[in-house]
C-alpha positions in Angstrom: 136.2 125.3 108.4 133.5 122.6 108.6 134.5 119.2 110.0 133.2 116.2 108.3 133.4 113.3 110.7 132.3 110.0 109.4 130.1 107.3 108.0 128.3 105.0 110.4 126.4 101.9 109.3 124.6 99.2 111.4 123.0 96.1 110.1 120.9 93.3 111.7 121.0 89.8 110.3 120.7 86.3 111.8 120.4 87.3 115.4 123.3 89.6 115.2 123.6 93.4 115.1 126.9 95.0 113.9 127.8 98.7 113.8 130.8 100.0 111.9 132.4 103.3 111.2 135.2 104.6 109.0 138.2 106.3 110.5 138.4 109.6 108.5 138.1 113.1 110.0 138.2 115.8 107.4 138.5 119.6 108.0 137.8 121.5 104.8 139.7 119.7 102.1 142.3 118.1 104.4 142.2 114.7 106.0 143.2 115.4 109.6 143.0 111.8 110.8 142.4 108.5 109.1 142.2 106.2 112.1 139.5 107.8 114.4 137.3 105.4 116.4 133.7 106.7 116.4 132.2 103.6 118.0 131.5 102.8 121.7 130.1 100.0 123.8 127.8 101.4 126.4 125.9 100.1 129.4 128.2 97.2 130.3 128.6 96.3 126.6 124.8 95.7 126.1 124.5 98.8 123.7 126.6 99.6 120.7 126.8 103.1 119.4 128.4 105.3 116.8 128.4 109.0 116.1 128.6 111.3 113.1 129.5 115.0 113.6 131.7 117.0 115.9 133.8 114.7 118.1 133.6 116.7 121.3 129.8 117.1 120.9 129.4 113.3 120.3 131.5 112.4 123.4 129.3 114.7 125.5 126.2 113.0 124.0 127.6 109.5 124.7 128.1 110.5 128.3 124.6 111.9 128.6 123.1 108.9 126.8 124.9 106.4 129.2 123.5 108.4 132.1 120.0 108.0 130.7 120.6 104.2 130.2 121.6 103.9 133.8 118.6 105.9 134.9 116.1 103.8 132.9 117.6 100.4 133.5 119.1 100.0 130.0 115.8 100.6 128.2 117.1 101.8 124.9 114.0 103.5 123.5 113.1 105.3 126.8 116.7 106.5 127.2 116.8 107.7 123.6 113.6 109.6 123.9 114.7 111.3 127.2 118.1 112.2 125.6 116.4 113.7 122.5 114.0 115.8 124.7 116.9 117.0 126.8 119.0 117.7 123.8 116.3 119.7 122.1 115.4 121.9 125.0 118.6 122.3 127.0 120.3 125.6 126.1 123.8 124.1 126.1 123.0 120.8 124.5 121.0 122.1 121.6 124.1 123.7 120.2 125.8 120.3 119.8 126.4 119.1 116.3 126.3 115.4 116.1 124.0 112.4 115.6 124.0 109.1 117.5 123.3 105.7 116.1 122.5 103.2 118.9 121.5 99.6 119.0 120.8 96.8 121.5 119.9 93.2 120.7 116.3 94.2 119.8 116.3 97.5 118.0 118.4 100.2 116.4 117.7 104.0 116.7 119.0 107.2 115.3 119.0 110.2 117.8 119.3 113.8 116.6 119.5 117.2 118.2 116.2 118.2 116.6 114.3 115.8 118.9 114.2 112.9 116.5 114.3 109.3 117.6 114.1 107.2 114.4 113.9 103.5 114.2 115.2 102.8 110.7 113.6 100.5 108.2 115.2 97.4 106.6 117.3 96.7 109.7 119.9 99.3 108.5 121.0 102.3 110.4 123.2 104.8 108.4 124.4 108.3 109.3 127.1 110.7 108.4 128.7 112.0 105.2 128.6 108.6 103.3 125.4 107.3 104.8 123.4 107.2 101.6 126.2 105.3 99.8 126.7 102.8 102.7 123.0 102.2 103.1 122.5 101.6 99.3 125.4 99.1 99.3 124.1 97.4 102.5 120.6 97.0 101.0 122.0 95.4 97.9 124.2 93.0 99.9 121.3 92.1 102.2 118.9 91.4 99.3 121.4 89.6 97.0 123.8 87.7 99.3 123.7 85.5 102.4 126.7 87.3 104.0 126.7 87.7 107.7 126.0 91.1 109.2 129.7 91.8 109.9 130.6 91.2 106.3 127.7 93.3 105.0 128.8 96.3 107.1 132.5 95.9 106.2 131.8 95.6 102.4 129.2 98.4 102.4 131.5 100.8 104.2 134.3 99.9 101.8 132.0 100.7 98.9 131.0 104.0 100.5 134.7 104.8 101.0 135.3 104.4 97.2 132.6 107.0 96.5 132.4 109.5 99.3 135.5 111.8 99.8 134.7 112.1 103.5 134.8 108.3 104.2 137.8 106.0 104.2 138.4 102.2 104.4 139.9 102.2 107.9 136.8 100.4 109.4 136.1 99.6 113.0 133.3 97.2 113.9 131.3 96.3 117.1 129.0 93.3 117.3 126.2 92.1 119.6 124.8 88.6 119.2 121.2 88.1 120.3 120.9 86.5 123.7 124.7 86.4 124.3 126.2 88.8 126.9 129.0 91.0 125.6 
């Protein structure tokens, strides 16, 4: 049975970056858990991150990514590139099935096991089963409202949950304000 893990969405607006995730974990056609937390603060709260995919794999990747952050002094881009290289070429890691969305006060990145490190456009990072729905909703909210980033993420994930069967409305959020320590 294939596990469908989540929808992760991150938005930047007005010197703030927010990442949110739903709480649903689905195996086949059964909801196994509705309150899973797929978000973490890393590197002493200076990095926020979320994952989509297999939970054990993602936790392994969070651990490896935090080690890269420590090795490269919290440099998000360098750490992401080094993790992607290791993930792609390491015999054990390349079997992991997850994606990471990571953000600091300056940039957001998607890291995949195929060696990709992508800086998304429009200040929106989206991954997981309901990513397309969440991103579309966030784009509309960013273009047509003045809502703060936290509200955009919450509303967009709620919209995705009303469309995607692998996404629910049990939403967790993490926030970083530009220039303010977590």
